[in-house]
C-alpha positions in Angstrom: 0.0 0.0 0.0 1.0 3.6 -0.7 0.7 4.5 2.9 3.5 2.0 3.8 5.7 3.1 0.8 5.9 6.7 2.2 8.1 5.3 4.9 10.9 4.3 2.5 13.4 6.6 4.3 12.6 4.8 7.6 13.2 1.5 5.9 16.6 2.8 4.6 17.4 3.8 8.2 16.5 0.3 9.4 18.9 -1.1 6.8 21.7 1.3 7.9 21.2 0.5 11.6 21.0 -3.2 11.0 24.3 -3.4 9.0 26.3 -1.7 11.7 24.2 -3.0 14.6 22.8 -6.4 15.1 24.5 -7.8 11.9 27.8 -7.3 13.7 26.6 -9.5 16.6 25.5 -12.3 14.2 28.7 -12.4 12.2 30.9 -12.3 15.3 29.0 -15.2 16.9 29.2 -17.5 13.8 32.6 -16.8 12.2 34.8 -17.6 15.3 34.5 -21.4 14.9 36.0 -21.5 11.3 39.6 -20.3 11.9 40.1 -22.1 15.3 42.8 -24.4 14.0 44.7 -21.6 12.2 44.6 -19.3 15.1 45.8 -22.0 17.5 48.7 -22.6 15.0 49.5 -18.9 15.0 49.5 -18.8 18.8 52.0 -21.7 18.8 54.2 -20.0 16.2 54.2 -16.8 18.2 55.1 -18.7 21.4 57.9 -20.4 19.6 59.4 -17.2 18.3 59.3 -15.6 21.8 60.3 -18.5 24.0 62.0 -20.9 21.7 59.7 -23.8 22.6 56.2 -24.8 21.5 53.2 -23.9 23.7 51.6 -26.6 25.8 48.3 -27.9 24.4 46.5 -26.9 27.5 47.9 -23.3 27.4 47.0 -23.0 23.7 43.5 -24.2 24.4 43.2 -21.7 27.3 44.3 -18.8 25.1 41.8 -19.9 22.4 39.1 -20.1 25.0 39.9 -16.5 26.1 39.8 -15.3 22.5 36.3 -16.9 22.2 35.0 -15.7 25.6 36.4 -12.2 25.7 33.7 -11.1 23.2 31.1 -11.5 26.0 33.2 -9.5 28.4 33.4 -6.7 25.8 29.7 -6.9 25.2 29.0 -6.6 28.9 31.1 -3.3 28.9 29.3 -2.1 25.8 25.9 -2.9 27.4 26.8 -0.9 30.5 27.6 2.2 28.5 24.4 1.8 26.4 22.6 3.4 29.4 24.7 6.6 29.4 26.3 7.2 26.0 23.1 7.5 24.0 21.7 9.9 26.6 24.7 12.2 26.8 25.7 12.2 23.1 22.4 11.1 21.4 21.6 7.8 19.6 23.3 8.9 16.3 26.6 10.0 17.8 26.8 7.0 20.1 26.6 4.7 17.0 29.3 6.8 15.2 31.6 6.4 18.2 30.7 2.7 18.3 31.7 2.3 14.6 35.1 3.8 15.3 35.6 1.1 18.0 34.8 -1.6 15.4 37.3 -0.1 12.9 40.1 -0.1 15.5 39.3 -3.7 16.2 39.5 -4.6 12.5 42.9 -2.9 12.2 44.2 -4.9 15.2 43.0 -8.1 13.6 44.7 -7.3 10.2 48.0 -6.4 11.7 48.1 -9.1 14.4 49.9 -11.7 12.3 52.4 -9.1 11.0 53.1 -8.0 14.6 53.3 -11.7 15.8 50.9 -10.8 18.6 47.9 -13.0 19.7 47.3 -10.3 22.3 46.1 -8.0 19.5 43.5 -10.7 18.6 42.3 -10.7 22.3 42.1 -6.9 22.4 40.3 -6.9 19.0 37.7 -9.4 20.1 37.1 -7.4 23.3 36.5 -4.2 21.2 34.2 -6.2 18.8 32.3 -7.3 21.9 32.0 -3.7 23.1 30.8 -2.7 19.6 28.2 -5.5 19.8 27.0 -4.7 23.3 26.6 -1.0 22.6 25.4 -1.4 19.0 22.6 -3.9 19.8 21.1 -1.7 22.5 21.3 1.6 20.6 20.1 0.0 17.3 16.8 -0.9 19.0 16.6 2.4 20.8 17.2 4.4 17.7 14.8 2.4 15.5 12.0 2.2 18.1 12.1 6.0 18.7 12.0 6.7 14.9 9.1 4.4 14.0 5.3 5.0 14.0 3.4 2.7 16.4 1.8 0.8 13.5 5.2 -0.2 12.2 7.1 -0.4 15.5 6.8 -4.2 15.9 8.0 -4.9 12.4 10.8 -2.3 12.5 12.3 -3.4 15.8 12.2 -7.1 14.7 14.4 -6.2 11.8 17.3 -6.3 14.3 16.6 -10.1 14.7 16.6 -10.4 10.9 20.1 -8.8 10.7 21.3 -11.1 13.5 20.2 -14.1 11.5 21.7 -12.6 8.3 25.0 -11.9 10.1 25.1 -15.6 11.3 24.5 -16.9 7.8 27.1 -14.6 6.3 29.7 -15.5 9.0 29.1 -19.2 8.3 29.4 -18.7 4.5 32.5 -16.6 4.4 34.1 -18.9 7.0 34.2 -21.9 4.8 37.6 -23.0 3.5 36.7 -22.1 -0.1 36.3 -18.4 0.8 38.1 -17.1 3.9 38.5 -20.0 6.3 42.1 -20.6 5.3 45.5 -20.1 7.0 46.3 -17.2 4.7 43.0 -15.4 5.1 42.0 -15.8 8.8 43.2 -12.2 9.8 41.0 -10.7 7.1 38.1 -13.0 8.2 38.4 -11.5 11.7 38.6 -8.0 10.3 35.6 -8.3 8.0 33.4 -6.5 10.6 35.2 -3.3 9.8 33.4 -3.1 6.5 29.8 -2.8 8.0 31.2 -0.3 10.5 32.6 1.9 7.8 29.3 1.7 5.8 27.2 2.6 8.8 29.6 5.5 9.8 29.3 7.1 6.4 25.6 6.5 5.7 24.3 7.4 9.2 25.6 11.0 8.6 22.7 11.5 6.1 20.0 10.6 8.7 18.5 12.7 11.5 18.7 12.0 15.2 15.9 9.9 16.8 12.8 12.1 17.0 11.7 10.9 20.4 15.2 11.5 21.8 15.1 15.1 20.4 11.6 15.8 21.9 11.8 14.0 25.3 15.5 14.1 26.2 16.6 17.4 24.6 13.3 19.3 24.5 13.8 20.1 20.8 10.2 20.2 19.6 11.1 21.8 16.2 14.0 19.4 15.6 11.8 16.4 16.4 9.0 17.6 14.1 11.5 18.0 11.2 13.0 14.6 11.8 9.5 12.9 11.8 8.5 14.8 8.6 11.7 13.7 6.9 11.5 10.1 7.9 7.7 9.6 7.6 7.0 12.1 4.8 3.7 13.1 6.3 2.5 16.5 7.8 -0.2 15.3 10.2 2.0 14.4 13.2 -0.3 15.6 16.0 -1.0 12.2 17.5 2.7 11.2 17.7 3.7 14.6 19.1 0.9 14.4 21.7 2.1 11.0 22.7 5.7 12.2 23.1 4.4 15.3 25.1 2.5 13.0 27.5 5.6 10.8 28.0 7.8 13.9 28.5 5.4 15.2 31.2 5.4 11.8 32.9 9.2 11.8 33.1 9.9 15.5 33.6 11.9 16.3 36.7 12.8 12.7 37.5 16.4 11.8 38.2 18.2 9.0 36.4 17.8 5.7 38.1 20.6 3.5 39.4 20.5 -0.3 38.9 19.6 -0.7 42.5 16.6 1.7 42.1 15.4 -0.2 39.1 15.7 -3.6 40.8 14.0 -2.5 44.0 11.3 -0.2 42.5 7.8 -1.7 42.6 6.7 0.5 39.6 8.8 -1.5 37.1 8.7 -5.0 38.7 6.6 -6.6 35.9 8.5 -4.8 33.2 11.7 -6.3 34.6 10.1 -9.8 34.7 8.8 -9.4 31.2 12.4 -8.5 30.1 14.3 -11.1 32.1 12.2 -14.2 31.6 12.1 -14.2 27.7 15.8 -13.1 27.6 16.7 -15.9 29.9 14.5 -18.1 27.7 16.8 -17.5 24.7 19.6 -19.2 26.7 17.5 -21.8 28.5 15.2 -22.9 25.7 17.8 -25.5 24.6 19.2 -23.8 21.5 22.8 -24.3 22.5 22.3 -28.0 23.3 20.3 -28.5 20.1 23.0 -26.9 18.0 25.7 -29.1 19.4 23.6 -32.3 19.2 23.0 -31.4 15.5 26.6 -32.6 14.6 26.0 -35.9 16.3 22.7 -36.4 14.5 24.3 -35.4 11.1 27.2 -37.9 11.8 24.7 -40.7 12.7 22.8 -40.0 9.4 26.0 -40.6 7.4 26.9 -37.0 6.6 30.6 -36.7 6.0 32.6 -34.6 8.5 33.8 -32.2 5.8 30.2 -31.6 4.7 28.7 -30.8 8.1 29.7 -27.1 7.9 27.5 -26.7 4.9 24.5 -28.1 6.9 25.1 -25.6 9.6 24.7 -22.9 6.9 21.3 -24.5 6.3 20.4 -24.3 10.0 21.4 -20.6 10.0 19.3 -20.0 6.8 16.3 -21.7 8.5 16.6 -19.3 11.4 16.8 -16.3 9.1 13.7 -17.4 7.2 11.8 -18.0 10.4 12.7 -14.5 11.8 11.7 -12.9 8.5 8.3 -14.6 8.5 7.8 -13.5 12.2 8.6 -9.9 11.2 5.6 -9.9 8.9 3.4 -11.6 11.4 4.2 -9.6 14.5 2.0 -6.6 13.8 -0.9 -8.9 12.8 -0.7 -11.6 15.5 0.9 -9.5 18.3 4.1 -10.0 20.3 2.5 -11.9 23.1 1.0 -14.7 21.0 4.1 -15.2 18.8 6.5 -15.4 21.7 4.1 -17.5 23.9 3.2 -20.1 21.2 6.8 -20.0 19.9 8.2 -21.2 23.2 5.4 -23.8 23.5 6.2 -25.2 20.0 9.9 -25.3 21.0 9.1 -27.3 24.2 6.9 -29.8 22.2 9.6 -30.2 19.5 12.3 -31.0 22.1 10.0 -33.5 23.8 9.6 -35.3 20.5 13.4 -35.0 19.8 14.3 -36.5 23.2 12.1 -39.5 22.5 13.5 -39.9 19.0 17.1 -39.7 20.2 16.3 -42.4 22.8 15.1 -44.8 20.1 17.5 -43.8 17.3 19.0 -47.3 16.9 15.6 -49.0 16.4 15.4 -48.0 12.7 17.7 -46.5 10.1 15.3 -43.7 9.2 15.0 -42.2 12.7 18.3 -40.1 12.4 16.8 -38.4 9.3 13.6 -37.6 11.3 15.9 -36.0 13.9 17.6 -33.8 11.2 14.1 -32.7 10.2 13.2 -31.9 13.8 16.3 -29.7 14.1 15.4 -27.8 11.0 11.7 -27.5 12.1 12.5 -25.9 15.4 11.2 -22.3 15.8 14.7 -20.7 16.2 14.3 -17.6 18.4 18.1 -17.4 18.6 21.0 -19.6 17.8 24.0 -18.8 20.0 27.2 -20.7 19.5 29.6 -21.3 22.4 32.7 -23.4 23.1 31.3 -26.2 25.2 29.1 -29.3 24.7 26.3 -29.5 27.3 24.7 -32.5 28.8 27.6 -34.9 28.7 26.2 -36.8 31.7 22.5 -36.5 30.9 22.8 -37.2 27.2 19.7 -36.5 25.2 17.7 -36.1 28.5 19.3 -32.7 29.0 16.6 -31.4 26.7 14.0 -32.1 29.4 15.4 -29.2 31.4 15.0 -26.9 28.5 11.5 -28.3 27.8 10.5 -27.2 31.4 11.8 -23.7 30.9 10.2 -23.3 27.5 6.8 -24.3 28.8 7.2 -22.0 31.8 8.2 -19.1 29.5 5.2 -19.8 27.3 2.8 -19.8 30.2 4.3 -16.6 31.6 4.0 -14.8 28.2 0.4 -16.0 27.5 -1.1 -15.6 30.9 0.7 -12.6 32.6 2.3 -10.3 30.0 0.0 -7.6 28.5 -0.2 -7.3 24.7 1.6 -4.2 23.3 0.2 -4.4 19.7 -1.1 -1.1 18.5 -0.6 0.7 21.8 1.2 3.9 22.7 4.0 4.0 25.3 1.7 5.6 27.8 -1.0 2.9 27.3 1.6 0.1 27.8 2.8 1.8 31.0 -0.8 1.9 32.3 -1.2 -1.9 31.6 1.9 -2.7 33.5 0.8 -0.4 36.3 -2.3 -2.6 36.8 0.0 -5.6 37.3 2.5 -3.7 39.5 -0.2 -2.4 41.8 -3.0 -4.9 41.4 -3.2 -5.4 45.2 -2.8 -1.7 46.1 -5.2 0.1 43.8 -5.4 3.1 46.1 -1.6 3.5 46.2 -0.9 3.6 42.5 2.0 5.9 42.0 3.2 7.3 38.7 5.4 4.9 36.7 8.9 6.1 36.6 10.7 5.7 33.4 14.5 5.7 33.5 15.9 7.7 30.6 19.4 6.8 31.7 21.0 4.3 34.0 23.9 5.2 36.3 26.5 2.5 37.2 
């Protein structure tokens, strides 16, 4: 429809934010596995040149584990600053600074082999982590504050599309036929510098987030101009009134500390609604399912050197699922999609547990298991450096089944729907939950515009 096409500049903004935002997370998560052997060989070579003796296998493995894990440490640091940097400098400037961090990381990766320094790889991975932690948060912030409410669900879900796209791209360029070789691994690690440069240049042509300009900076005229440019419409009264209400609600309130947020009754259900689904991404069994995939592929007779291509198929399945969800979210609503998604995950893993237990009864069962892996509603696919459930075997899935069903029940029965509602209306719905037993003592919901650490 023509009314949707008028937002083409907003769609371009989502593309620019995605390339330098959540895409970076997806690519960093997936490409790290490909050059493992080459990096460990480089660590050994560096050690030999310094100390005249090869590095112990255990030390080499420890250094590699640090290289893998330090991304999470950097992401934690970036996430901490996502509460203050976007408030002090604005969403746009925060992302520009973030892109410079990724460019520095890419340079460290490119020159690490020349400098014979695996420490440069460690520092580069930490900076990439910082870029991911800050970029993911500000990406969603910027996009949500620039979108009309009728498109807000679709637009914010584009971040997940770019995560899936990043994972698939990382898996593709990491194969040995492209960049997964001993000569190319420093450039493979540096590839995230390209999206950072693209976003840095293209973001200069876009305005600051309208809601940030209006609510945080009090720049009514600037916000109006930004909305007109992005939405290409003149009747902005409803949106400006909504921002005015939110500004009045939050005016004069000081920034909250983490302790304030954790102990405040007025955001208790908002915190639960954030924590339980986010924990569900980790505890829904995706990690275990991913690592069991290789065993299932092996039992089905898939050659070892072909398994990497099947993982690309898994990544593509996730990307297709996320894309479908992005078109359904504004029709079905967030609550139903998340609730029934977790329920479907729980049921699928129940069936997979049974099928793994009877896999030796018939030769066709491993192929059913491959189908079950590809049919799972992938909410997120996070790789890590360990294999879970060594003692429990396939029954480790039952732990994840329990959490998936719990998350589904919580989403369907307790969380209010946000579809088609303004921020103030959503806050009122949560107030009813936060103060359901103290109707006479309903205080104004406090919204933290910044978080101090």
